[in-house]
All heavy atoms as an XYZ file, in Angstrom:
632
protein
N       0.837     -1.181      0.000
C       0.000      0.000      0.000
C       0.877      1.237      0.000
O       1.863      1.327      0.699
C      -0.900     -0.026      1.239
C      -1.700      1.228      1.430
S      -2.704      1.148      2.930
C      -4.276      1.392      2.180
N       0.531      2.214     -0.783
C       1.280      3.456     -0.841
C       1.004      4.291      0.392
O      -0.035      4.161      1.034
C       0.878      4.261     -2.080
C       1.335      3.569     -3.353
O       2.363      2.885     -3.305
O       0.645      3.715     -4.375
N       1.931      5.178      0.674
C       1.730      6.120      1.780
C       0.601      7.071      1.436
O       0.294      7.302      0.278
C       2.991      6.930      2.023
C       4.055      6.180      2.747
C       5.155      7.132      3.079
N       6.170      6.435      3.839
C       7.155      7.043      4.443
N       7.277      8.346      4.391
N       8.044      6.371      5.110
N       0.027      7.648      2.477
C      -1.034      8.629      2.262
C      -0.444      9.889      1.649
O       0.745     10.158      1.779
C      -1.769      8.956      3.571
C      -0.819      9.582      4.582
C      -2.437      7.745      4.145
C      -1.504     10.147      5.758
N      -1.272     10.643      0.990
C      -0.816     11.896      0.398
C      -0.882     12.992      1.451
O      -1.627     12.872      2.432
C      -1.694     12.288     -0.805
O      -3.010     12.563     -0.338
C      -1.716     11.191     -1.848
N      -0.129     14.075      1.276
C      -0.123     15.158      2.267
C      -1.506     15.770      2.493
O      -1.756     16.366      3.521
C       0.836     16.183      1.668
C       1.698     15.421      0.744
C       0.844     14.289      0.218
N      -2.403     15.642      1.532
C      -3.740     16.218      1.688
C      -4.620     15.397      2.635
O      -5.617     15.878      3.126
C      -4.423     16.325      0.330
C      -3.803     17.384     -0.566
C      -4.568     17.479     -1.863
N      -4.459     16.255     -2.646
C      -3.520     16.012     -3.548
N      -2.610     16.915     -3.797
N      -3.494     14.888     -4.217
N      -4.256     14.131      2.842
C      -5.057     13.291      3.714
C      -4.721     13.601      5.174
O      -3.603     13.958      5.511
C      -4.808     11.819      3.406
C      -5.288     11.437      2.015
C      -5.048      9.989      1.718
O      -5.765      9.158      2.293
O      -4.147      9.705      0.919
N      -5.704     13.427      6.025
C      -5.557     13.765      7.443
C      -4.831     12.653      8.191
O      -5.224     11.502      8.125
C      -6.942     13.985      8.040
C      -6.893     14.436      9.466
C      -8.261     14.904      9.931
N      -8.173     15.266     11.321
C      -8.649     14.519     12.314
N      -9.296     13.416     12.055
N      -8.520     14.903     13.557
N      -3.767     13.019      8.895
C      -3.048     12.100      9.768
C      -3.423     12.487     11.187
O      -3.286     13.640     11.583
C      -1.524     12.219      9.562
C      -0.782     11.354     10.571
C      -1.148     11.832      8.145
N      -3.919     11.513     11.950
C      -4.380     11.826     13.300
C      -4.010     10.708     14.264
O      -3.800      9.560     13.858
C      -5.894     12.068     13.305
C      -6.699     10.890     12.803
C      -7.194      9.929     13.687
C      -6.965     10.727     11.451
C      -7.925      8.847     13.239
C      -7.701      9.652     10.986
C      -8.178      8.711     11.888
O      -8.892      7.631     11.433
N      -3.916     11.052     15.522
C      -3.571     10.116     16.577
C      -4.646      9.046     16.687
O      -5.826      9.354     16.787
C      -3.422     10.872     17.899
C      -2.627     10.102     18.900
O      -1.805      9.267     18.558
N      -2.849     10.391     20.161
N      -4.242      7.791     16.633
C      -5.173      6.676     16.743
C      -5.701      6.171     15.415
O      -6.487      5.234     15.383
N      -5.260      6.762     14.316
C      -5.723      6.309     13.006
C      -5.209      4.899     12.745
O      -4.200      4.490     13.324
C      -5.250      7.260     11.909
C      -3.754      7.221     11.641
S      -3.223      8.417     10.400
C      -4.016      7.782      8.941
N      -5.890      4.125     11.899
C      -5.391      2.791     11.566
C      -4.001      2.898     10.924
O      -3.808      3.639      9.951
C      -6.421      2.253     10.567
C      -7.678      3.032     10.873
C      -7.194      4.395     11.279
N      -3.041      2.212     11.482
C      -1.655      2.311     11.018
C      -1.513      1.930      9.553
O      -0.691      2.502      8.839
C      -0.742      1.447     11.882
N      -2.330      0.998      9.075
C      -2.196      0.586      7.674
C      -2.518      1.723      6.700
O      -2.073      1.705      5.557
C      -3.059     -0.646      7.374
C      -4.531     -0.380      7.374
N      -5.294     -0.525      8.501
C      -5.361      0.022      6.380
C      -6.547     -0.214      8.207
N      -6.616      0.121      6.923
N      -3.243      2.733      7.169
C      -3.537      3.875      6.306
C      -2.295      4.724      6.033
O      -2.292      5.542      5.114
C      -4.653      4.736      6.908
C      -6.007      4.064      6.876
C      -7.123      4.928      7.419
O      -6.924      6.157      7.580
O      -8.201      4.369      7.692
N      -1.257      4.530      6.816
C       0.002      5.238      6.589
C       0.885      4.504      5.593
O       1.940      5.001      5.218
C       0.752      5.412      7.915
C       0.081      6.339      8.918
C       0.759      6.219     10.277
C       0.107      7.768      8.424
N       0.473      3.335      5.172
C       1.232      2.536      4.212
C       2.098      1.505      4.895
O       2.252      1.496      6.122
N       2.654      0.626      4.094
C       3.480     -0.451      4.638
C       4.976     -0.155      4.530
O       5.784     -0.806      5.173
C       3.163     -1.767      3.925
O       3.389     -1.632      2.533
N       5.342      0.830      3.742
C       6.754      1.194      3.569
C       7.157      2.266      4.580
O       6.380      3.149      4.898
C       6.989      1.717      2.151
C       6.650      0.727      1.057
C       7.523     -0.498      1.086
O       8.744     -0.350      1.305
O       6.987     -1.613      0.924
N       8.387      2.180      5.040
C       8.925      3.225      5.907
C       8.868      2.925      7.396
O       9.387      3.700      8.192
N       8.262      1.817      7.777
C       8.231      1.448      9.197
C       9.562      0.806      9.563
O      10.099     -0.005      8.827
C       7.094      0.467      9.477
C       5.741      1.079      9.356
C       4.892      0.986      8.294
C       5.073      1.879     10.326
N       3.741      1.678      8.546
C       3.819      2.249      9.789
C       5.410      2.345     11.596
C       2.906      3.037     10.475
C       4.503      3.135     12.274
C       3.269      3.466     11.723
N      10.096      1.173     10.740
C      11.364      0.631     11.225
C      11.203      0.196     12.679
O      10.403      0.759     13.420
C      12.471      1.689     11.154
C      12.707      2.198      9.768
N      13.476      1.526      8.861
C      12.254      3.309      9.149
C      13.485      2.216      7.724
N      12.748      3.297      7.873
N      11.992     -0.787     13.066
C      12.055     -1.228     14.457
C      13.330     -0.629     15.047
O      14.393     -1.228     14.978
C      12.077     -2.748     14.545
C      10.800     -3.394     14.079
C      10.887     -4.902     14.179
C       9.603     -5.519     13.639
N       9.651     -6.965     13.656
N      13.226      0.592     15.605
C      14.427      1.261     16.092
C      15.036      0.591     17.321
O      16.193      0.818     17.625
C      13.950      2.678     16.419
C      12.489      2.543     16.644
C      12.036      1.397     15.784
N      14.268     -0.173     18.014
C      14.782     -0.896     19.164
C      14.001     -2.194     19.262
O      12.848     -2.272     18.901
C      14.652     -0.092     20.461
C      13.280      0.463     20.667
C      12.213     -0.152     21.251
C      12.803      1.746     20.250
N      11.111      0.665     21.230
C      11.442      1.830     20.615
C      13.393      2.824     19.603
C      10.663      2.964     20.365
C      12.607      3.935     19.352
C      11.269      4.001     19.738
N      14.674     -3.228     19.680
C      14.031     -4.526     19.837
C      14.848     -5.303     20.832
O      16.069     -5.241     20.833
C      13.970     -5.264     18.500
O      13.245     -6.454     18.622
N      14.174     -6.017     21.665
C      14.867     -6.794     22.679
C      14.619     -8.269     22.493
O      14.142     -8.706     21.446
N      14.910     -9.014     23.489
C      14.707    -10.457     23.448
C      13.277    -10.818     23.800
O      13.038    -11.653     24.660
N      12.334    -10.185     23.136
C      10.924    -10.396     23.467
C      10.174    -11.136     22.372
O       8.967    -10.991     22.227
C      10.253     -9.054     23.768
C      10.412     -8.062     22.618
O      10.899     -8.412     21.564
N       9.994     -6.837     22.833
N      10.896    -11.892     21.555
C      10.240    -12.676     20.522
C       9.689    -11.863     19.371
O       8.782    -12.297     18.679
N      10.213    -10.680     19.152
C       9.772     -9.867     18.027
C       8.622     -8.929     18.339
O       8.164     -8.209     17.472
N       8.131     -8.952     19.572
C       7.071     -8.026     19.957
C       7.702     -6.695     20.311
O       8.307     -6.547     21.355
C       6.298     -8.554     21.176
C       5.612     -9.859     20.880
O       5.104    -10.058     19.785
N       5.588    -10.747     21.841
N       7.586     -5.741     19.405
C       8.226     -4.460     19.664
C       7.470     -3.351     18.939
O       6.497     -3.600     18.244
C       9.685     -4.483     19.224
S       9.920     -4.953     17.521
N       7.933     -2.153     19.122
C       7.349     -1.000     18.456
C       8.012     -0.773     17.112
O       9.189     -1.059     16.939
C       7.532      0.254     19.306
C       6.829      0.278     20.651
C       7.199      1.540     21.400
C       5.334      0.175     20.482
N       7.236     -0.249     16.190
C       7.768      0.198     14.908
C       7.479      1.686     14.802
O       6.455      2.161     15.284
C       7.105     -0.545     13.754
C       7.437     -2.016     13.731
C       6.743     -2.752     12.605
O       5.527     -2.556     12.405
O       7.424     -3.534     11.937
N       8.388      2.409     14.173
C       8.232      3.847     14.041
C       8.440      4.261     12.589
O       9.173      3.607     11.846
C       9.236      4.572     14.942
N       7.768      5.350     12.222
C       7.898      5.903     10.875
C       7.949      7.421     10.986
O       7.136      8.018     11.694
C       6.686      5.517     10.023
C       6.663      6.185      8.655
S       5.055      6.106      7.821
C       4.888      4.376      7.504
N       8.895      8.024     10.304
C       8.941      9.485     10.249
C       8.029      9.933      9.116
O       8.154      9.475      7.981
C      10.363      9.993     10.028
C      10.464     11.483     10.168
C      11.770     11.893     10.756
C      11.706     13.363     11.111
N      12.942     13.836     11.653
N       7.097     10.800      9.432
C       6.132     11.283      8.453
C       6.699     12.477      7.692
O       7.644     13.127      8.142
C       4.825     11.660      9.152
C       4.175     10.523      9.952
C       2.982     11.041     10.716
C       3.790      9.369      9.041
N       6.103     12.770      6.553
C       6.589     13.842      5.683
C       6.624     15.197      6.391
O       7.478     16.032      6.101
C       5.732     13.926      4.428
N       5.711     15.415      7.340
C       5.659     16.710      8.036
C       6.554     16.754      9.272
O       6.522     17.708     10.033
C       4.225     17.074      8.401
C       3.599     16.119      9.408
O       4.272     15.175      9.878
O       2.409     16.317      9.726
N       7.368     15.699      9.486
C       8.299     15.675     10.607
C       7.785     14.964     11.842
O       8.557     14.684     12.753
N       6.480     14.680     11.893
C       5.957     13.936     13.038
C       6.385     12.476     12.941
O       6.874     12.025     11.913
C       4.432     14.043     13.098
C       3.963     15.451     13.434
C       2.462     15.542     13.554
N       1.829     15.294     12.257
C       0.524     15.102     12.088
N      -0.287     15.124     13.129
N       0.028     14.894     10.886
N       6.210     11.741     14.030
C       6.600     10.339     14.107
C       5.373      9.513     14.449
O       4.640      9.827     15.387
C       7.703     10.123     15.173
C       8.971     10.864     14.764
C       8.015      8.649     15.361
C       9.285     12.039     15.583
N       5.166      8.455     13.659
C       4.089      7.511     13.926
C       4.702      6.288     14.587
O       5.788      5.844     14.221
C       3.394      7.116     12.628
N       3.997      5.728     15.572
C       4.446      4.540     16.281
C       3.301      3.532     16.274
O       2.144      3.903     16.468
C       4.840      4.880     17.743
C       5.256      3.643     18.510
C       5.945      5.918     17.770
N       3.643      2.260     16.020
C       2.637      1.193     16.060
C       3.232     -0.049     16.700
O       4.451     -0.204     16.792
C       2.127      0.866     14.658
C       3.138      0.141     13.789
C       2.571     -0.189     12.429
N       3.557     -0.914     11.625
C       3.376     -1.253     10.369
N       2.260     -0.912      9.742
N       4.310     -1.913      9.713
N       2.369     -0.941     17.117
C       2.787     -2.222     17.685
C       3.099     -3.170     16.528
O       2.270     -3.349     15.643
C       1.673     -2.794     18.572
C       1.934     -4.171     19.113
C       3.156     -4.247     20.009
O       3.496     -3.296     20.695
N       3.811     -5.376     20.011
N       4.275     -3.777     16.529
C       4.689     -4.620     15.409
C       3.785     -5.833     15.219
O       3.606     -6.298     14.101
C       6.137     -5.082     15.579
O       6.265     -5.938     16.690
N       3.209     -6.328     16.298
C       2.345     -7.508     16.182
C       0.932     -7.162     15.739
O       0.124     -8.050     15.497
C       2.276     -8.276     17.518
O       1.791     -7.388     18.537
C       3.640     -8.818     17.908
N       0.626     -5.877     15.633
C      -0.700     -5.432     15.204
C      -0.564     -4.288     14.200
O      -0.952     -3.157     14.471
C      -1.521     -4.987     16.422
C      -2.972     -4.703     16.084
O      -3.434     -5.091     14.987
O      -3.654     -4.085     16.917
N      -0.007     -4.566     13.012
C       0.256     -3.496     12.057
C      -1.005     -2.810     11.524
O      -0.908     -1.729     10.953
C       1.029     -4.191     10.930
C       0.686     -5.630     11.063
C       0.427     -5.861     12.520
N      -2.156     -3.402     11.732
C      -3.411     -2.765     11.320
C      -4.061     -1.998     12.469
O      -5.085     -1.360     12.283
C      -4.391     -3.805     10.780
C      -3.917     -4.414      9.481
O      -3.229     -3.709      8.716
O      -4.216     -5.592      9.233
N      -3.465     -2.083     13.656
C      -4.007     -1.392     14.824
C      -3.741      0.107     14.747
O      -3.299      0.631     13.731
N      -3.982      0.809     15.835
C      -3.839      2.263     15.834
C      -2.382      2.720     15.778
O      -1.496      2.064     16.303
C      -4.484      2.688     17.152
C      -4.356      1.498     18.029
C      -4.451      0.303     17.125
N      -2.189      3.846     15.129
C      -0.883      4.503     15.113
C      -0.958      5.691     16.056
O      -1.915      6.460     16.021
C      -0.535      4.979     13.702
N       0.029      5.808     16.908
C       0.133      6.971     17.773
C       1.044      7.966     17.077
O       2.121      7.612     16.599
C       0.688      6.581     19.136
C      -0.161      5.556     19.899
C       0.507      5.196     21.222
C      -1.558      6.076     20.125
N       0.607      9.210     16.994
C       1.325     10.239     16.252
C       1.912     11.241     17.238
O       1.197     11.798     18.069
C       0.384     10.969     15.259
C      -0.409      9.974     14.414
C       1.169     11.950     14.406
C       0.411      9.090     13.515
N       3.221     11.441     17.151
C       3.923     12.353     18.050
C       4.660     13.412     17.245
O       5.154     13.139     16.149
C       4.954     11.593     18.905
C       4.333     10.581     19.806
C       4.258      9.243     19.437
C       3.801     10.958     21.038
C       3.666      8.306     20.271
C       3.215     10.020     21.874
C       3.148      8.694     21.483
O       2.573      7.767     22.307
N       4.780     14.598     17.817
C       5.620     15.617     17.199
C       7.077     15.243     17.452
O       7.383     14.438     18.344
C       5.354     17.018     17.791
O       5.757     17.019     19.168
C       3.888     17.425     17.657
N       7.951     15.861     16.713
C       9.379     15.635     16.915
C       9.788     16.047     18.329
O      10.573     15.356     18.989
C      10.172     16.411     15.865
O      11.547     16.203     16.036
N       9.251     17.163     18.811
C       9.570     17.624     20.170
C       9.089     16.630     21.228
O       9.782     16.387     22.215
C       8.960     18.995     20.439
C       9.650     20.112     19.681
O      10.792     19.914     19.213
O       9.048     21.200     19.563
N       7.901     16.065     21.034
C       7.386     15.082     21.988
C       8.262     13.837     22.019
O       8.590     13.312     23.091
C       5.953     14.686     21.628
C       4.939     15.774     21.883
C       3.574     15.471     21.300
O       3.475     14.774     20.260
O       2.585     15.949     21.894
N       8.672     13.367     20.852
C       9.510     12.170     20.794
C      10.887     12.450     21.388
O      11.437     11.618     22.111
C       9.629     11.675     19.350
C      10.318     10.333     19.231
S       9.547      8.972     20.141
C       8.047      8.725     19.219
N      11.430     13.629     21.115
C      12.719     14.005     21.696
C      12.631     14.023     23.220
O      13.508     13.477     23.904
C      13.173     15.382     21.164
O      13.363     15.286     19.752
C      14.459     15.843     21.828
N      11.577     14.622     23.760
C      11.404     14.680     25.215
C      11.284     13.281     25.801
O      11.867     12.990     26.854
C      10.181     15.524     25.570
N      10.554     12.404     25.126
C      10.392     11.035     25.626
C      11.729     10.295     25.636
O      12.118      9.696     26.643
C       9.377     10.252     24.789
C       9.290      8.819     25.186
C       8.598      8.455     26.328
C       9.928      7.836     24.445
C       8.526      7.111     26.721
C       9.872      6.509     24.828
C       9.174      6.153     25.971
N      12.453     10.343     24.525
C      13.720      9.620     24.428
C      14.744     10.170     25.416
O      15.423      9.409     26.115
C      14.253      9.638     22.986
C      13.329      8.782     22.099
C      15.694      9.137     22.911
C      13.603      8.895     20.614
N      14.841     11.495     25.510
C      15.792     12.087     26.462
C      15.402     11.759     27.892
O      16.258     11.480     28.733
C      15.891     13.590     26.234
C      16.631     13.942     24.960
C      16.691     15.430     24.674
O      16.075     16.239     25.408
O      17.364     15.802     23.686
N      14.114     11.788     28.190
C      13.656     11.433     29.528
C      13.931      9.969     29.854
O      14.371      9.642     30.963
N      13.694      9.093     28.884
C      13.969      7.673     29.104
C      15.457      7.440     29.348
O      15.836      6.681     30.247
C      13.482      6.856     27.910
N      16.294      8.101     28.575
C      17.740      7.972     28.773
C      18.166      8.473     30.149
O      19.098      7.936     30.746
C      18.489      8.759     27.694
C      18.479      8.101     26.334
C      19.256      8.949     25.331
C      19.321      8.325     23.976
N      20.072      9.166     23.008
N      17.474      9.486     30.657
C      17.817     10.062     31.960
C      17.211      9.271     33.120
O      17.435      9.614     34.273
C      17.350     11.515     32.021
N      16.423      8.249     32.810
C      15.845      7.420     33.862
C      14.485      7.860     34.352
O      13.932      7.279     35.278
N      13.918      8.883     33.731
C      12.622      9.416     34.170
C      11.511      8.364     34.038
O      10.560      8.366     34.812
C      12.258     10.704     33.379
C      10.893     11.213     33.727
C      13.313     11.760     33.637
N      11.639      7.449     33.084
C      10.593      6.440     32.854
C      10.909      5.102     33.521
O      10.189      4.127     33.296
C      10.393      6.246     31.356
N      11.921      5.052     34.350
C      12.295      3.786     34.989
C      11.160      3.192     35.820
O      11.077      1.968     35.974
C      13.534      3.958     35.859
C      14.806      4.106     35.051
O      14.746      3.990     33.802
O      15.866      4.366     35.661
N      10.244      4.015     36.301
C       9.127      3.501     37.103
C       8.250      2.551     36.273
O       7.558      1.715     36.827
C       8.271      4.659     37.647
C       7.448      5.352     36.591
C       6.134      4.970     36.364
C       7.990      6.357     35.831
C       5.371      5.605     35.389
C       7.238      7.005     34.859
C       5.922      6.633     34.637
N       8.309      2.644     34.956
C       7.524      1.766     34.104
C       8.056      0.346     34.094
O       7.356     -0.586     33.696
C       7.504      2.297     32.669
C       6.810      3.635     32.468
C       7.073      4.165     31.072
C       5.309      3.518     32.719
N       9.284      0.155     34.530
C       9.924     -1.161     34.501
C       9.790     -1.925     35.808
O      10.191     -3.068     35.893
C      11.411     -0.990     34.160
C      11.690     -0.283     32.843
C      13.189     -0.076     32.674
C      11.107     -1.052     31.679
N       9.242     -1.299     36.824
C       9.134     -1.995     38.120
C       7.709     -2.330     38.463
O       6.777     -1.927     37.869
C       9.751     -1.157     39.217
O       9.151      0.121     39.276
């Protein structure tokens, strides 16, 4: 499936397959049997994230600033409470 055109609306929670099948990457993956997140950088600079085991499920859409804050916070240990 081709990617959506810039005229189409990209929104948080949209079906991930509507963003197309090309361009999704697994930026991180652990020893969890392939269950991981996939991410795609959108043409407008936002980032879409989906669950790899449910590629037709919802895509969460984040701005570049939101993703930067999340990654920097995770690196700094701010999200460590999620692991306990």
